[in-house]
Structure formats: structure tokens, C-alpha cells
N, C-alpha and C positions, 0 to 999 in steps of 0.2 A: 546667368545669375552667379554671383560669387558669394561666398560666406567667409566670415572672419573667424579665426581661431586664436584664442588667447591661451598661452602655455604657462602653466604653473609648475614649479615655483619660479621659473626664470623671468616671467613677465614678457617673454617674446610674443609678438603678434605677426600673423601672416594671413594672406587670403588664399582661398581654395577655389579653383575654377569649377564650373559645373561638371559633375561626373568624375572629378579628380579625387584620388584617395588622399587622406590626411598626410600619410607618409610621403607620397610623391610631391605634394605641395610643400611640405616642410623642407625636403631636400632641395627642391627647386629654389627655395628662398635662402638656402645655405644653412639651415638649422639641422644639426646632427642628431636626429632621432635614431634610437637603436633599431636595427633590423637584421635579419638573416637571409631567409629565402625570398622574401617579397612575394610569396605566393600563398600565404595564410596557413602554412603547414607547421612552421617551427615555433611560433609564438614569441619570437624575440622582439617583435614590434609592439608587444602588449603595453597598453597604457590605461588610464582611467578617464572616463567621461564625467566631468564635474557639472556641466550644464549644457543643454542642447540635445539634439537628436542626430543619429547617423543611420544610414542604410548600408546594406551589403548587396550590391547589384549581382554579384556572382554567388550569392548564398552565404549564410553565416558559416565561418570556418568551423570545421568539425571539432577542433580542440578548444573552442570557446563555448563553454556550457551555458545553459539557461541561468543557472545560479550566478555564474560570473557576470553575465550580461546584466542581471538584476542588480548586482553590486556596482555596476557602472564600468566594468572592464570592457576593453575594445581592442581589436587587432587593427592598428592604424594602417597597415599595408593594404587592407581591403575595405576599411570603413570610409564611406563617402558622406560628407555632411548633408543633413537635411535642414539645418538651421545654423546660425552662429553658434560657436562652441567655446567652452572652456575645458581644457584637458590638462591632465597631470601626467608628466612623463619625465624620466631621467635623461636629460640631454647629454650627449657625449662631448667632453671637452679635452680629453687626453688620450693618448694612444693606449695606455694601460686599460682603458675602459672598453676597448674593442676586442672581441674574441679573435684569436689567431686560429685560422682554419687550414686544413689540408684538403684540397679539392682537385678533381680532374678538370682539365680545360681543353678546348678544341682550338686549333689554330684557324682563325676565321679569315685572316688577311695577312699577306706578306707583301711589302712594297719597299723597294730600294729608294732611300731618300737621297743618297749620294753614293760615292764610290765605296764607302765602308760603314754605312749606317743603314740598318734594316728596321722598318716599321713593322712591328708584330702586334696584331690584334688577337686577343684571346677571348673565347666565348665560354662561359661557365654553363653547367647544366641548366635546363630551363627552370628548374625549381630552386636555383641558388643564385645569390648575388654576394659579392664581397664588399663589405662595408670597410671604408678606409678614410684616413685624413689626407688632405692634399699634401703630397710630398713623400708619402711612405713608399715602401718597396715590397716586392714579393721575391721569394726564392723558388727557383726551379729545383725539384727534387730528382736527383740523378742516381743511376746505379752505383752501388758501393758506398752509399751514404753521402755522396758529394752533393754540393749545392752551388748554385750560381744566382747571384742577386742582381735584380734590375728594378729601377725606379718606375713607379706608375706615372705616366705622363698625362693622364686625364684627370679631370676634377671629380670629386666624390658624387656630385649630382648626376654625372654622366657615366653610369656604371654598367650599362648594358654590355659593353665590351671593355676589356682591360687593354690599355695602350702602353707599349714598351718601345724604347729606342735602343736597339742592340748594335753596338759597334763591333766590327770584325777585328779580332786581335790576332796578329800574325803568330801562328803556332798554338793558338788557343783551340783546344779540341771542341769545346761546346759551341763557341761562336762560329767555328768553321762548319759545324753541323747545321746551325741555323741558316747559314748562307748557302750551303751546298746540298743539303739533304732534306731540310724541312719542306713540307708541302701543306697546302690548305687541307684541313680536316684531320691532320695529325693530332693525336691525343698526348698531352703532357700533364704532369702533376706539379702543382704549385702549393706553396704555403705562405700565408700572409693574413693581414697586412703586418709589416714589420718596420721597426725603426722609430726613432724619436725626432726625425727630421720632418716637420710638418708646419704649416702656416698657423701662427698663433692669432686666431680671430679676435681674441679679447683685447688685443693691444690697439692703440691708435697711433703708434709711432710710424713715421715714414720709413719705407723699406728700400734697401739697396740689395739687389740680387746679383750674385757673382756666379756665372756659369763657365765651366770649362768643358768643351766638347759635348758629349751626351749628358753632361751635367745640366744641360738645358731641359731635359725631360721632366724632373720633378718640379722645376720652377715653372714650366708650362702649366702643369696641373695647378700650382698655386695661383698663377695669374688668372687662369680660367675660373678658379673658385672665387677669387676676389671679384671678378667681373660679375659672376652669378649673385654674389652677395650685394652688389651695388656699393661696394666699399669706397669711401672717399679717400682712403689712404694713398698718398703718392708712392709710386713704385718706379725705381730706375733700374733697369736690367742691363747688366754688362755681360757680353758673351765673348769669351776669349777662345780663339782657335788659331790654327796655324795659317791656313790659306782660305780664300773666299769660298771654295767648294765645301769647306767643312761647316759653313753656316747653313745647315741642311734645312732649316725652317726660317730662313732669313725673311721671306716675304710675310710670313705670319707675324713675326715680331714687328716688322715695319707697319703692318696693318694695325696692330695694337697701338703703336705710337701715333698713327694718324687719327684713329677713332676714339681713343680714350684720353680724356682731358688731363688725367693725373698720371699718365704713363710715359716714361722716356726709355729709349733703347739706344745703347751704344755698343756696336760690335768692335772688337779689337783683334787685329791680326798680328801674330808674332813673326811670321815668315811669309808674307804675301808673295805669290808668284808674279813674274813679270806680266803674264797675260791677264792678271787680275785687274791691272790698272787701278790699284787701290789708292784712294785719296783720303780714306778715313783714318782712325786711330791705329797706332802700331805699338808693339811692345808687349809687356806683361799686363794682363788685365787688372790685377789688383793695384798696379801703379797708376793705371788710368783712373781708378776710383779715387785714389789719394790726390791726384792732380785736380779733380773736380770737387772734392770734399775735404778741404783741409781740417775741418772740425766735424767729427762723426758722432759727437755726443748727441744723444736724443734720437739716434737712428737704430733700426734693427737691420742686421745683415743676414741673408740666407745664401750660403755658398755651397755649391755642389760641383764635383768633377775630380780631376786628378789630385792626389794628396798634396803634391808640392804646391799647387795653387791654393788649396784650402788652408794649409798651414801657414803659407806665406801671408795670405790675407789676414788670418787671425792675428799673427804676430805684429803685422804692420798697423792694422786698424786700431788696436788698443793704444798705440802711441799717438793716435789722432783723436783720442777721447772716447772711443767706443767702449761701452760697458761690456766686459767679456761675457756677461750673462745674456747679452743681446746678439751674440754671434752664434747662429745655428748653422750646422754644417753636416755634409754627407760626403766623405772622401771615398772615391771609387777605387778601392784597392782591387787589383787584378788577381783573381784566384788561379794559381797555376796548378796544372795537373801533377 
């Protein structure tokens, strides 16, 4: 049995599966309800029940008093509908509305994606989750007050683990440690979510995505978030790298192109190796976009990767009619020791 939830004041509606919490269902449908620990301890998921009834299969959270329940307050991370509901909650629509937190995390998985990119999966403490918007990043907090920033590659609804794509930088102390010294179960400290680079859900404009190298990571999170929303917005992803081996998740992008009716994928190689036998697009990735889209008015562009690519795209696209306010970017500046 499923129940319907009407959200006020936004008017959003979604269905909750039997035994599913209101928060889990909201996130599954792409609605950004506030939350913190997702275990009923912090109260960040608090909202108001305007109509209908809920149960707490694991027991009423200790921080939710009888008086508060009588006023209709509920902890949506633990509340399970017993009927159709109308609820009141402040949905998150901007990065400034999410609390930036400092948390310990455990390395749950390390996997080489190619010769110089490592997939790093982080697990937060069992009583904590990190709420974020698709495209944001976290900082690793290092000795001496140093920081290293990496984009989150997973979508907000899939927050059990945090996914990062870390490229090894020659002479980079931190990335060398990731590749040579890190082990599963190591403990690291992170701060986040950070950044104003995130998918604008409220827009209906078609999207062009411009990735350079591991700039694919935040765009992956955006695409997966868009899939979860069931968004009809067209997306055309351009991924620019040097050679074929640098397309470290090429098969995933190709699968999106095959299975999603509104998704296109164009990889662009600047210096393909002879053994690549490359027959696809060559050159600079932003130039490939301009070849395909002589008029960019009415589009949104999300660009992430090397600063030279990000800034070249910005300067070039506005000459093709793109509103500068519709160019969202994250330039991956390398922090040197």
C-alpha cells in the first residue's frame, strides 16, 4: 500500500511506499527536505503534520515531546505514514540553506578507475548523513590548516556513501597519499557541503554540461539527480579529455545516452593516442559545443574542470547568445603545497 503526501507551502506531492519514512520518500522523489543525522537524534528533519496520521515503527524519537506531537510536529526521518498526509516543511532550494558540517569519515572503498583517477567512497558515522545539493563539494581537513576540495559524484538521494573521483597530481602530496598510502577503514575529516555549483531544479531550460577530466564527477551527480527527479529537461554532456583512457566512466555515460530519451553524450579527445583508433570528436571541448550549438540563447550551461576550459567556455558561449547568468561553473584549481 502507498500513501500520498501533499507538501505545504510548495504544493509538491509524492507517494510513500509501505514502511518507508516520509524523508526517505521525499529524497527518493527529488524533494530536498531538511535533515541531519537521519536517525531521529538531531531534530533537523522536524516538520508539521497538517492532516493525516503517522507511526514511528522504531519508537517515538526522544527529542519529540508529547506536547510537540500534540501540536502536530513530527520527525520526518522516522515518521511512517498511516494515511494520506498533508505536511508543512521548509524545502531547501539553495546552498545557503544547508548547514556546513565538519565530520569524521571512514574510507569504505578505493578503486582505480584508470591510470590516474581513484574512486574514493567515504562512510560517515552511523548516526550521521551529509545533506547536499547535486554538484557541491567537500573539503578534506589536513594538518596545518590545509584543505583539499573534491566534488561529490553521487546524487543527494543516494547519500549512504559519499563518492569522490580523485585524480593523481604529479608532485601533489595529498593525491600521492591517496594513491600510495590510503587504505580501506582509514579515518579522515571532511567539511561540507560547500560551493554554489549545483543543479537548479526550478528551471526548465535545456542543459549543456561541459566536463574536463574529473570535472565529470559533479556532473555525474547532477545527471543522476535529474534521473531520480524524472526530469524531462534535455541534457547534452560533453566530456573533454586528452586520450581515450581518460574517459574513466565512458561506459556509464554511453548507457545514459542509450537509456534516457532526453540525454546526449559527446566525448571529445584533444590528443588521442594512435592505439585509441579514435573516430569521434577531436579538439577543445568548448569548441565542439559551439559547432553543435550556434545559438545558445535559452540554454543553461554547467561547466566543471580545468580553469582554462571553464573560462574559455564562459567567454565563448556568451558570444553565442548565452545569458551569463545561465553559466554555472566550478573551476578545479590545483592547491599546491
